[in-house]
VEXDREN-2710 file (C-alpha; in Angstrom, 1 decimal):
% VEXDREN-2710
k/r/px/py/pz
1/UNK/0.0/0.0/0.0
2/UNK/1.4/3.4/-0.9
3/UNK/1.3/6.5/1.3
4/UNK/-1.4/7.9/-1.0
5/UNK/-3.5/4.7/-0.4
6/UNK/-3.1/5.1/3.3
7/UNK/-4.3/8.7/3.1
8/UNK/-7.2/7.9/0.8
9/UNK/-8.4/5.2/3.1
10/UNK/-8.1/7.3/6.3
11/UNK/-10.7/6.1/8.8
12/UNK/-12.7/8.3/11.2
13/UNK/-10.7/10.1/13.9
14/UNK/-11.6/7.7/16.7
15/UNK/-10.4/4.8/14.6
16/UNK/-7.1/6.6/13.7
17/UNK/-6.7/7.4/17.4
18/UNK/-7.3/3.8/18.4
19/UNK/-5.0/2.5/15.7
20/UNK/-2.1/4.9/16.6
21/UNK/-2.3/4.0/20.3
22/UNK/-2.4/0.3/19.6
23/UNK/0.5/0.6/17.1
24/UNK/2.7/2.1/19.8
25/UNK/2.0/-0.9/22.1
26/UNK/2.5/-3.3/19.2
27/UNK/6.0/-1.9/18.7
28/UNK/6.7/-2.9/22.3
29/UNK/5.7/-6.5/21.9
30/UNK/9.2/-7.8/21.2
31/UNK/10.6/-6.2/24.4
32/UNK/11.2/-7.7/27.8
33/UNK/10.1/-5.7/30.9
34/UNK/13.8/-4.9/31.6
35/UNK/14.1/-3.2/28.2
36/UNK/11.5/-0.6/29.0
37/UNK/13.5/1.3/31.6
38/UNK/16.9/1.8/30.1
39/UNK/18.2/5.2/28.8
40/UNK/21.5/4.9/27.0
41/UNK/22.2/8.6/26.6
42/UNK/20.5/12.0/27.1
43/UNK/18.9/11.9/23.7
44/UNK/17.4/8.4/24.3
45/UNK/14.3/8.1/26.4
46/UNK/13.2/4.8/28.0
47/UNK/10.4/2.9/26.2
48/UNK/8.3/3.3/29.3
49/UNK/8.7/7.0/29.2
50/UNK/7.5/7.2/25.6
51/UNK/4.4/5.1/26.5
52/UNK/3.6/7.5/29.4
53/UNK/4.5/10.8/27.7
54/UNK/2.2/10.2/24.8
55/UNK/-0.6/9.5/27.3
56/UNK/0.3/12.7/29.2
57/UNK/0.1/14.7/26.0
58/UNK/-3.6/13.6/25.5
59/UNK/-4.3/14.0/29.2
60/UNK/-2.9/17.5/29.3
61/UNK/-4.0/19.0/26.0
62/UNK/-7.2/17.2/25.3
63/UNK/-8.8/15.7/28.4
64/UNK/-8.0/18.4/31.0
65/UNK/-9.4/21.3/28.9
66/UNK/-12.3/19.4/27.2
67/UNK/-13.6/16.9/29.8
68/UNK/-14.5/18.4/33.1
69/UNK/-15.1/15.0/34.6
70/UNK/-11.6/13.6/33.9
71/UNK/-9.4/12.7/36.8
72/UNK/-5.8/11.7/36.4
73/UNK/-4.7/8.5/38.1
74/UNK/-1.7/10.2/39.6
75/UNK/-1.1/14.0/39.6
76/UNK/2.7/13.4/39.8
77/UNK/2.7/12.0/36.3
78/UNK/2.5/15.6/35.0
79/UNK/5.9/16.2/36.4
80/UNK/7.4/12.9/35.4
81/UNK/6.2/12.7/31.8
82/UNK/6.2/16.3/30.5
83/UNK/8.9/16.7/28.0
84/UNK/9.7/20.3/27.2
85/UNK/6.4/22.2/27.6
86/UNK/7.5/24.9/30.0
87/UNK/4.1/26.5/30.1
88/UNK/2.5/23.2/31.1
89/UNK/4.5/23.0/34.3
90/UNK/7.8/21.8/35.9
91/UNK/9.5/18.7/34.4
92/UNK/11.7/15.9/35.5
93/UNK/15.3/16.1/34.3
94/UNK/15.6/14.5/30.9
95/UNK/19.0/12.9/31.6
96/UNK/17.5/11.1/34.6
97/UNK/14.5/9.4/32.9
98/UNK/16.3/6.1/33.0
99/UNK/16.4/6.3/36.8
100/UNK/12.7/6.3/37.3
101/UNK/11.8/2.6/38.0
102/UNK/8.4/3.6/39.3
103/UNK/5.7/3.7/38.1
104/UNK/6.1/0.2/36.9
105/UNK/5.6/-0.9/33.3
106/UNK/2.3/-2.4/34.3
107/UNK/1.2/0.9/35.9
108/UNK/2.2/2.8/32.8
109/UNK/0.1/0.5/30.7
110/UNK/-2.8/1.0/33.2
111/UNK/-2.3/4.7/32.7
112/UNK/-2.6/4.3/29.0
113/UNK/-5.8/2.3/29.3
114/UNK/-7.2/5.0/31.6
115/UNK/-6.4/7.8/29.2
116/UNK/-7.7/5.7/26.2
117/UNK/-11.0/5.1/27.8
118/UNK/-11.5/8.8/28.6
119/UNK/-10.5/9.7/25.0
120/UNK/-12.9/7.3/23.5
121/UNK/-15.7/8.6/25.6
122/UNK/-14.9/12.2/24.7
123/UNK/-14.6/11.5/20.9
124/UNK/-17.9/9.6/21.0
125/UNK/-19.6/12.6/22.7
126/UNK/-18.1/15.0/20.1
127/UNK/-19.2/12.8/17.3
128/UNK/-18.2/14.0/13.8
129/UNK/-18.4/17.7/14.7
130/UNK/-15.4/19.1/12.8
131/UNK/-15.8/22.5/14.6
132/UNK/-15.3/21.2/18.1
133/UNK/-12.1/22.7/19.5
134/UNK/-10.9/19.3/20.7
135/UNK/-10.8/17.8/17.2
136/UNK/-7.6/19.5/15.9
137/UNK/-5.8/18.8/19.2
138/UNK/-6.7/15.1/19.1
139/UNK/-5.5/15.0/15.5
140/UNK/-2.2/16.6/16.6
141/UNK/-2.0/14.0/19.4
142/UNK/-2.3/11.2/16.9
143/UNK/0.7/12.5/14.9
144/UNK/2.6/13.2/18.1
145/UNK/2.0/9.5/19.0
146/UNK/3.4/8.5/15.6
147/UNK/6.5/10.6/16.1
148/UNK/7.2/8.8/19.3
149/UNK/6.7/5.4/17.6
150/UNK/9.8/6.2/15.5
151/UNK/11.7/7.6/18.5
152/UNK/10.8/4.4/20.4
153/UNK/12.5/2.3/17.7
154/UNK/15.6/4.5/17.3
155/UNK/16.0/4.8/21.1
156/UNK/15.7/1.0/21.7
157/UNK/18.2/0.4/18.9
158/UNK/20.7/2.7/20.6
159/UNK/20.2/1.0/24.0
160/UNK/20.5/-2.5/22.5
161/UNK/23.7/-1.5/20.7
162/UNK/25.5/-0.8/24.0
163/UNK/24.5/-4.2/25.4
164/UNK/27.5/-6.6/25.0
165/UNK/24.9/-9.3/24.1
166/UNK/23.7/-7.2/21.1
167/UNK/20.1/-8.4/21.4
168/UNK/17.9/-8.3/18.3
169/UNK/14.7/-6.2/18.6
170/UNK/13.1/-8.2/15.8
171/UNK/14.3/-10.8/13.3
172/UNK/13.4/-8.8/10.2
173/UNK/14.5/-10.3/6.9
174/UNK/16.7/-7.8/5.0
175/UNK/16.1/-7.4/1.2
176/UNK/19.5/-8.5/-0.2
177/UNK/20.6/-6.5/-3.2
178/UNK/24.0/-7.1/-4.7
179/UNK/24.4/-3.8/-6.4
180/UNK/22.7/-0.6/-7.5
181/UNK/23.0/1.6/-10.5
182/UNK/25.7/4.3/-10.4
183/UNK/24.5/7.7/-9.4
184/UNK/22.3/9.4/-12.1
185/UNK/21.4/13.0/-11.9
186/UNK/18.0/14.5/-12.4
187/UNK/18.0/18.1/-13.5
188/UNK/15.4/20.7/-12.4
189/UNK/15.1/24.1/-14.0
190/UNK/15.1/27.5/-12.4
191/UNK/11.8/28.9/-11.3
192/UNK/9.3/30.0/-8.7
193/UNK/7.7/27.2/-6.7
194/UNK/5.3/26.9/-3.8
195/UNK/6.5/24.9/-0.8
196/UNK/4.9/24.1/2.5
197/UNK/1.8/22.2/3.5
198/UNK/-1.2/22.6/1.2
199/UNK/-4.5/23.7/2.9
200/UNK/-7.0/21.1/3.9
201/UNK/-4.9/18.3/5.3
202/UNK/-3.2/17.9/8.6
203/UNK/0.3/19.4/9.0
204/UNK/2.5/20.6/11.8
205/UNK/2.7/24.4/12.3
206/UNK/6.3/24.5/11.1
207/UNK/5.2/23.4/7.6
208/UNK/3.2/26.6/7.2
209/UNK/2.5/29.0/5.7
210/UNK/2.7/27.8/2.2
211/UNK/4.8/30.3/0.3
212/UNK/6.7/30.9/-2.9
213/UNK/10.5/30.4/-3.2
214/UNK/12.9/31.0/-6.1
215/UNK/14.9/27.9/-6.8
216/UNK/17.9/28.0/-9.1
217/UNK/18.6/25.2/-11.6
218/UNK/19.9/22.2/-9.7
219/UNK/20.5/18.5/-10.1
220/UNK/19.6/15.8/-7.6
221/UNK/21.0/12.3/-7.3
222/UNK/18.5/9.6/-8.2
223/UNK/19.1/7.6/-5.0
224/UNK/20.7/7.8/-1.5
225/UNK/24.4/7.4/-1.0
226/UNK/25.2/3.7/-0.2
227/UNK/27.3/2.0/2.4
228/UNK/29.8/1.0/-0.3
229/UNK/30.2/4.6/-1.5
230/UNK/30.6/5.9/2.1
231/UNK/33.2/3.2/2.6
232/UNK/35.2/4.7/-0.2
233/UNK/35.1/8.0/1.6
234/UNK/36.5/6.4/4.8
235/UNK/39.2/4.5/2.9
236/UNK/40.3/7.7/1.1
237/UNK/40.9/9.3/4.5
238/UNK/37.6/11.2/4.6
239/UNK/37.7/11.3/8.4
240/UNK/41.3/12.5/8.4
241/UNK/41.1/15.4/6.1
242/UNK/39.9/18.7/7.7
243/UNK/39.5/20.3/4.3
244/UNK/36.2/18.3/3.8
245/UNK/34.8/19.4/7.1
246/UNK/33.1/22.4/8.6
247/UNK/35.1/23.8/11.5
248/UNK/32.6/22.7/14.2
249/UNK/32.2/19.3/12.6
250/UNK/36.0/18.7/12.5
251/UNK/36.4/19.8/16.1
252/UNK/33.6/17.3/17.1
253/UNK/35.1/14.5/14.9
254/UNK/38.3/14.9/16.8
255/UNK/36.7/15.2/20.3
256/UNK/34.4/12.2/19.7
257/UNK/37.0/10.2/17.7
258/UNK/34.5/9.6/14.9
259/UNK/35.9/7.2/12.3
260/UNK/32.8/5.6/10.8
261/UNK/29.0/5.8/10.9
262/UNK/27.3/5.0/14.2
263/UNK/26.7/1.3/14.6
264/UNK/29.5/0.2/12.2
265/UNK/32.2/-2.1/13.6
266/UNK/35.8/-1.0/13.8
267/UNK/36.6/-3.5/11.1
268/UNK/34.1/-1.8/8.7
269/UNK/32.6/-5.2/8.0
270/UNK/29.4/-5.3/10.1
271/UNK/26.8/-3.0/11.6
272/UNK/24.4/-3.2/14.5
273/UNK/20.7/-3.2/13.4
274/UNK/17.3/-3.7/15.0
275/UNK/17.7/-7.3/13.7
276/UNK/21.0/-7.6/15.5
277/UNK/24.5/-7.5/14.1
278/UNK/24.8/-8.3/10.4
279/UNK/27.3/-7.7/7.6
280/UNK/27.4/-4.3/6.0
281/UNK/25.7/-4.5/2.6
282/UNK/27.4/-2.2/0.1
283/UNK/24.2/-1.5/-1.9
284/UNK/22.1/-0.3/1.1
285/UNK/21.8/3.3/2.1
286/UNK/24.3/4.6/4.6
287/UNK/22.6/6.0/7.7
288/UNK/23.1/7.1/11.3
289/UNK/25.2/10.0/10.2
290/UNK/25.5/13.5/11.6
291/UNK/24.9/16.6/9.5
292/UNK/28.7/17.2/9.7
293/UNK/29.5/13.7/8.2
294/UNK/26.9/14.1/5.5
295/UNK/28.2/17.5/4.6
296/UNK/31.8/16.3/4.6
297/UNK/31.0/13.3/2.3
298/UNK/29.2/15.7/-0.1
299/UNK/32.2/17.9/-0.3
300/UNK/34.5/14.9/-0.8
301/UNK/32.2/13.7/-3.6
302/UNK/32.3/17.1/-5.4
303/UNK/28.7/17.8/-4.6
304/UNK/26.6/19.3/-1.8
305/UNK/23.5/18.6/0.2
306/UNK/20.2/19.8/-1.3
307/UNK/18.2/22.6/0.2
308/UNK/14.8/21.7/1.6
309/UNK/13.1/23.7/-1.2
310/UNK/15.0/21.7/-3.8
311/UNK/14.1/18.5/-2.1
312/UNK/10.4/19.3/-1.9
313/UNK/10.2/20.4/-5.5
314/UNK/12.0/17.3/-6.7
315/UNK/9.9/15.0/-4.5
316/UNK/6.8/15.9/-6.4
317/UNK/8.1/13.9/-9.4
318/UNK/8.4/10.7/-7.5
319/UNK/5.6/8.2/-6.5
320/UNK/4.4/8.1/-2.9
321/UNK/5.5/4.6/-1.9
322/UNK/8.5/3.9/0.3
323/UNK/10.4/1.8/2.7
324/UNK/8.5/2.7/5.9
325/UNK/7.8/1.0/9.2
326/UNK/4.8/-0.9/7.9
327/UNK/7.1/-2.9/5.7
328/UNK/8.7/-4.5/8.8
329/UNK/12.2/-4.3/7.4
330/UNK/13.3/-1.8/10.0
331/UNK/16.4/-1.0/8.0
332/UNK/16.9/1.2/4.9
333/UNK/16.4/-0.8/1.7
334/UNK/18.5/-0.5/-1.3
335/UNK/17.4/1.3/-4.4
336/UNK/16.1/-0.6/-7.4
337/UNK/18.2/-1.2/-10.5
338/UNK/16.8/1.8/-12.4
339/UNK/17.9/5.4/-12.4
340/UNK/14.5/7.0/-11.8
341/UNK/14.3/9.3/-8.8
342/UNK/13.6/7.0/-5.9
343/UNK/13.9/6.5/-2.1
344/UNK/12.6/10.0/-1.4
345/UNK/9.9/8.8/1.0
346/UNK/11.2/6.3/3.5
347/UNK/14.5/4.4/3.8
348/UNK/16.5/7.2/5.6
349/UNK/15.9/10.8/6.6
350/UNK/17.8/13.1/4.3
351/UNK/19.9/15.9/5.7
352/UNK/19.4/19.1/3.8
353/UNK/21.6/22.2/3.8
354/UNK/18.7/24.3/5.2
355/UNK/18.8/25.6/8.7
356/UNK/15.7/25.0/10.6
357/UNK/14.0/28.4/10.7
358/UNK/10.5/29.8/10.3
359/UNK/8.8/30.1/7.0
360/UNK/7.9/33.7/6.0
361/UNK/4.8/34.7/7.9
362/UNK/5.1/31.9/10.5
363/UNK/3.4/32.6/13.8
364/UNK/3.9/30.6/17.0
365/UNK/0.5/29.4/18.4
366/UNK/-0.6/30.7/21.8
367/UNK/-0.2/28.6/24.9
368/UNK/1.9/25.5/25.7
369/UNK/1.1/23.8/22.3
370/UNK/2.9/26.7/20.7
371/UNK/6.1/25.2/22.1
372/UNK/5.7/22.1/19.9
373/UNK/8.0/23.3/17.1
374/UNK/8.5/27.0/17.1
375/UNK/10.9/27.4/20.0
376/UNK/13.4/25.0/18.4
377/UNK/14.0/27.1/15.3
378/UNK/17.7/27.7/15.9
379/UNK/20.9/25.8/15.6
380/UNK/19.4/22.8/13.9
381/UNK/19.1/21.5/10.3
382/UNK/16.1/20.2/8.4
383/UNK/15.8/16.6/7.3
384/UNK/13.2/15.4/4.7
385/UNK/11.6/12.2/3.5
386/UNK/11.0/9.9/6.4
387/UNK/12.8/6.6/7.2
388/UNK/12.3/2.9/7.6
389/UNK/10.9/3.6/11.1
390/UNK/8.4/6.3/10.0
391/UNK/4.6/5.4/9.9
392/UNK/3.1/5.8/6.4
393/UNK/0.2/7.8/7.7
394/UNK/2.6/10.2/9.3
395/UNK/4.9/11.3/6.5
396/UNK/4.3/13.8/3.7
397/UNK/6.3/15.8/1.2
398/UNK/6.1/19.0/3.2
399/UNK/7.2/17.4/6.5
400/UNK/10.1/19.2/8.2
401/UNK/12.0/17.0/10.6
402/UNK/14.9/18.7/12.4
403/UNK/17.9/17.7/14.5
404/UNK/21.1/19.2/15.8
405/UNK/24.0/18.8/13.4
406/UNK/26.0/16.5/15.8
407/UNK/23.1/13.9/16.3
408/UNK/23.6/10.5/14.8
409/UNK/21.2/8.0/16.4
410/UNK/18.3/8.7/14.0
411/UNK/18.0/6.9/10.6
412/UNK/19.7/9.9/8.8
413/UNK/21.5/9.5/5.4
414/UNK/22.6/11.5/2.4
415/UNK/21.2/12.5/-1.0
416/UNK/23.6/14.5/-3.1
417/UNK/22.8/17.7/-5.1
418/UNK/24.7/19.8/-7.5
419/UNK/24.3/23.2/-9.1
420/UNK/23.1/22.6/-12.6
END
């Protein structure tokens, strides 16, 4: 099923809410109870926290303001499971989330069930009234839940990678492809284009307002950079030549002793995946790279990273299917043998050269929900396209993901661009 098929077959809001909440719990099925609590670095939240935080979101922004009869099972959950919403109250230290053994996993699941029952009753009372003020917040909550589904997978992967036993999250069967076509370049002419979310469908506030941009002629690679191609960069001394690197990136490479993508072995022969450790397949997309590594590779290759406007313009020429979480592969799949533009939705998030900043005319929403995206519009870069851990109902061509340039634990890869 393509992404377009998923959208066309979108069920009523209550069904989508129920499906999203169930999908989060389904992703936890392969885990043991001990797995739920671990936090392997500050960026990684415990699985138990993801389960509780997404429930806190609905409790705080939907149930509390729109259901006067709602009572939380524990008022202290508001402190434990708030993430960064300063206007919603005080928060527990992010770096200490892995120290919170209570509530137990069973109590967190009970919390979810409590919130789900109240949400179901509220939505049934609202019915299909599109003008009810709770409706857009519930829709936002569904997409927030889907964001945390991807984070749940990337976080447990990082935690498992630090376990000497290197446990497998799931025994996914990789699609073995021996080789891919050499990079082909698709040219796009200069012109004015509209980018941003089109009216009428859900989007995050940072995708608005839709606006016109001038795009110079450019060329975009038909597929993502592969493991084999990145290995050439390593063997050519890519991590040893400061001329390829931005100053901040070079300083970080030295400080962190980066020599290879995250999860690759020292021997450059294997990588840790959600299916456990397996050989590096040269044809598959390289991922788990920082912005600095992606930019250094592009310079080494005589190219550059695309801007987000270039990426969005080009993406309209490709079909809407992709290697997303529903496929169950949980690793970026290789491109097909052809040279058509591909892999733009799914496989790996694609670093762009665009700083994460507001679109012209952007306005932060009032209240705590205004903190969802707007306050992070500094010192980060935009990524486009989704990954093998992204739900199909969640991604769209206007979606603006964003991370700090040093972060590597997400499924982030490289697509090259050139001035035409």
